[in-house]
C-alpha angles and dihedrals in degrees: 000000000000094000098063090045091054091046091051091050090052092048092052091049094050092044091053091050091050093048091051090047091051092050091049090048092050093049093048091049091052092048092048093049091047092050092050093049099047132076104223104093091117128011133197121205118201123193096224111011095162092056092046092052093046091054093056097036122209093328093088098065094030089061090040094058094039117116088226094056109127127208095270093048097054093037091056089051090050090053094051101039109045091263128192126200129204133175091266107021143035123207138191131192115231138161114275093235111022119167132162091248097047127085120248113286130218094203102094134185133191120238119193136187127192126235108242120227089256089052089058091059100034118124120257117222130225087239107036110238094016109102091187095060095081133247120304099217095188096056092038094057094039089056092049093047093051088056097047104037099066091054091048089050094051091044092054092050093048090049089049090052090052091053088048091055089051089051091053090050091050092043090229134125095204096090088054088080090063089047089052093049091050091050090049090053089047089053090052090051092050091047089049090050092054091048094048092049094049092047091047093051092048093050092047092052090051088058095039109026118206115260116249094254095048127086123194129199141162113264135221094269088062090048091054090056090048091053093045094062098061090043089057091049092050092048090050092051092051094047093050094042093051093048097044096043092047091051091049093047091046091052092049092046091050091050090049092052092048090050 
């Protein structure tokens, strides 16, 4: 009678681990998707954005939204206009109706423009805005990796979830090892994304230092990606632990029955 009781206890333990792992995986996927789709990876805070915009007139955001805007052009606008940067879009905060003949306004609006697919793979230059300065390979590949890695991470987790569904259909924990490995790789991709983004921002600010009246900081979209990575690692550990321990216990139980 003791053997079925022990088996039931093991099943409950593994089931609990798998449920927790699935919840962690779901939360990390939601966090990752939210961070990719929002524009607050890095934020610039300017002391008097309305005055800055009024001094330069409409040219600031006209150049900002221009298809020909280079890295220096839109970065200067981000500095001056409380800009925010995401993986896919950049935004600035400007007065709703700003003209050279009108006084500074307090009624502000946020204008955003998306990075095109070609923008994601464009070369970065040693001197931003100067096409004759040569290619900065470090910043170029960091920029490309920060675009590709989040999609690889989400893809690995979705593939892992598909394997998990197959495992449920087969009523076996063995495929959970593959699910755990995929979540571990997804965590590495997310961690690499965070590292690439931080390194890219630091290198950019060495080329284009922040003005004295501008403060920069990482935003909540970046924080979501930072939280997603450990959740993926914890989910991976639980999946692998449940599968390996169940296999070991099953082998021991089978040997006991044969004996």
